[in-house]
N, C-alpha and C positions, 0 to 999 in steps of 0.2 A: 829791094832788100839792102842795097849799098847805102842808101840814105839812112835807113834805120840803123844799120851797122855803124856808120860814122857817128850818129847821134849817141848811141850807147857807149862807143869808145870815148867820145868827148866828155861823157858824164863820169868817166873814170874806170870803166871795165877794160880789162886786157883784151887785145884784139882777138886772140884765138878763143878766149872764153866767150866773148861777145858773139863770135861766129857760131860756136857750138850751141849757145843759148838760143839763138835765132832758129837754128835747125830744129831744136826740140820744140820751140814755140809753134813752128809751122807744121810739125809732123807728129807731135804728141810723144808718148812714151817710146823710147828706142834703146837698143843695146849698143855698146860701142861699135860692134861690127856693122850694125845698120847705119850708125852715124857716118861711118867711113864711106858709105855709098853716096853721101851728100856732100863730100868735101875731098880735097886733095891732101889734107893734113895727114901726118903720120900717126900711127897708132899711139906712139909715146906722147905726141902733142895733144891728142884727144884725151888720153887718160889724165894728163897733167891739167888740162882745162876743166875736165869733169870734177877733179878733186878740188880745184879752185872754186868752182861754182857751188859745189856741195858745202864746203867750209863756210862760204859766205851766204848760204841759205837761198841760193837762186834755183836750186834743183833738189829733188828728193830721189831716193833710189830704193829698189827692193830686189831681193835675191829670189830666183826661182831655179832650183837645181844649180847648175854651174854658171848660169847666166845672170848678169846684173842689168836691171832695167832702170833707165833714168827718165825722170819726168820734170818739166819746168814748173816752178811756182808762178803765181799770177804776176803779170808785168808791173803791177803796183809796187812790187818789191824794188823796182828801179828807182823809186822815189828816195830810197835810202842813199843812193849815190849822190843825190843833190845835197842831202844833209851832211854826208861825210866830207864832201869837198867844200861845203859852206859857200857855195857860189850863189849869191842871192840876186843876181841881175835878172831882170824880167825876161830878157831874151833867152837866157839859158833855161829858166824854169818853164817858159812857154814851149821850148823845143822838146824837153824831156816829157812833159805832159802830153804833147801831141804824139810822141813816140808810144807812150803807154796806151793812148787811145787806139793807135794804129795796130798795136800788137794784141790788144784785147779781143778783137774780132777773131783772129786766128786761134788764140788760146781757147776762147769759148767754143769754137767749132770742134777742136780736137778733144776738149773735155766734156762735150755734150751737155754743157750748162749755159746756154745762150742767155746772157744778161742777168743771171742770178748767181750769187755767191753766198756761201754759208760759212759762218765763223763760230768757234767755240772758245769758252774760257774768257777770263778777264782781258788777256792780251788780244784775243780775237775781237771783242767788242770795242776795244780801244782803236783797232784798225778800222772798224766800221765808222766810228765817230770821226777819225782823222780824215776819212774820205770827204767829209763836208768842207775840208780845206782844199784838198787836192783837185776836186772837180766842182768848183762853185764860182764860176765867173760872174754869176748874178749877184753874189755877195748877200744872199738872203736865204734863211732857213725858216720853214714853218714846222712847228713841232707840237706833238702831244707828249708831254713829258712827265714821267714818274720821278719827280725830283727826290722823293724819299728814298726810293731804291737807288737812284743815281748817287745821292750823297753817301749812302752806306757802302756802296761798292767802289765808287770812283771819286769820292769827295775831294781827297787830297790831290789826286791827279788832275782833276778839273781846275782846282785853285792854282796849282803850280804850273800847269801846262795848257790845258784846253781853253779855258776862259781867256788867259793872257794871249794865246796864239790867235784866237778869234778876234780879240780886240785889236791886235797888231795888224791883222789882215783886213779889218774894217767890215767884218761879216755880221749882218744884222740877224737877230733872232726874234720871232714871234712865237710865243708858246702858251698853250692851254695847260694849266697845272692844277691837280687836285690840291685843295687847301689844307692838307694835314699839317700837323705841328712840325714835323721834320722838314717839310718843304719850305715852310715859312722861315724857319731858323736858318736853313741853308742859304737863303738869299740875302741875309743880313751881311752887308759889306761885300756884296758880290763884285768881282773884279770888272766885269764888262757891262755894268748897269746901263751906261748911256747907249749901248747897242742892243739892249734887251727890253722887249715889251711883253710883260707877263699878264695874263688874265687868269686869276684864280677861280676855280669852280668847286662846287660842293663835293668834297671827297666821299661823303656818305652816299651820294647818289651816283657819282661817276668815279668809282675807285679803280681806274685803269692802272695797271702795273707794268706797262711796256712803254718804251720810248719810241716814237715814230718821227723820223726826220724827213722832210720833203724839200727837195732843193734841186735846181738845175737839171731836170729830166731824170732824177733819181729818187728812190724812196728806200729808206733803211728802217729796219725794225731791230730793237735791242731789248732783250729780257734780262733783268737783273736777278733772276731766281737764284737763291743761295745754293741750291743743289747743282745747278748747271746754267751758267751764263751763256747766252747764245745771241748771235746776230745774223741778220739776213740783209743783203744789199741787192737791190733790183735797179737795173738801168733800163728804163722803158718809159717812153714819153706818154703813152696812154695811162699807165699806172700813175705817173707823176701828175698829169692834168686832173685825173679823177680824185686823187688824194688831196691835191691843192684845193679843188672845189669843195670837197668835204670840210677841209679845214676852214676855208673862208666862210662857209655857211655856219659852222660851229662857232667861229670867232664872232660873227655879227650877232648870232642868236645869243651867245653867251654874254655879250655886253648888255643886251636888253635886260636880262634877268640878274646880272651879277655886278654891274658897275658900282652900286652902292653897298655891295657886300665885300668889297676889297679891304685889305688891311688899312689901318689909319695912314700909313706912310704912302699908300697908293691912292687913297681917297682925296688927297689934297688936290684941289682944283676941279674936282668933279661936281658939277652943279646938279641940284635936284631937278629931275624932269617929271612934270606932272602928267605926262601922257600915259595912257594905259600901256601895258606890256605889248598887247596886240598891235597898237598903233605904232609903237617904237619899232617893233620887229618889221612891220610892213614897210615903214619908211627906210630903215636901214638896209633891208634886202633890195630895195630899189636903187641903192647907190651904186 
């Protein structure tokens, strides 16, 4: 615990607040009285630290009768400390990300949600998408992307933040995208074109309206439904490998039938192939 405590303090959290946060992470929801059983800190110090953590959104609380119960938010929140201090050295970022990983296990156990997290609203789905930066040492994303819904909900945010950040981090994207008008328009002048490989598919036959991102042992789902935007983030190697295999099959199969149906700006350099669709598929799937 001392190593994790030091790491959180180095990231910018006050020592007492860091200690209280770790107590909540490892034990789940507690009252101030119960917190005192895990530390030698005074009641006044505990209350001061709880107030600090609450103001900075590291904990939530609820009232039941005369008692107040405090619950930690997910350790991914610690990433904000990196941004606040603007310390971009690789050593520091590596340390804090390792800390997040170390704390996530304890958090998931106390919250009874092992490996699965749910998000709501536009801010929630932004957090899901930002995770492709935080946990992506492979620098690769495979995606089934509803670009029309994305553009309508997060178009400006993508242009000003997400695409630029992905480009700066050197993260590549392969995406299957329904070829509706909004999606084609959205990609004109796209910021991270050189790191983006798009295969457009027939939107009348495959009108999916959810974004699925597959990366580094994780799978995320984002719905851009107007009435309620939601996101799900799953950290599970088996789900990741299965979804990656599905994507690779769809990608290879999609190229067989769609290479010559791409927009003019994508068709440049694609040579006409006289083989039958079945012959092309068989050869591509053997690669």
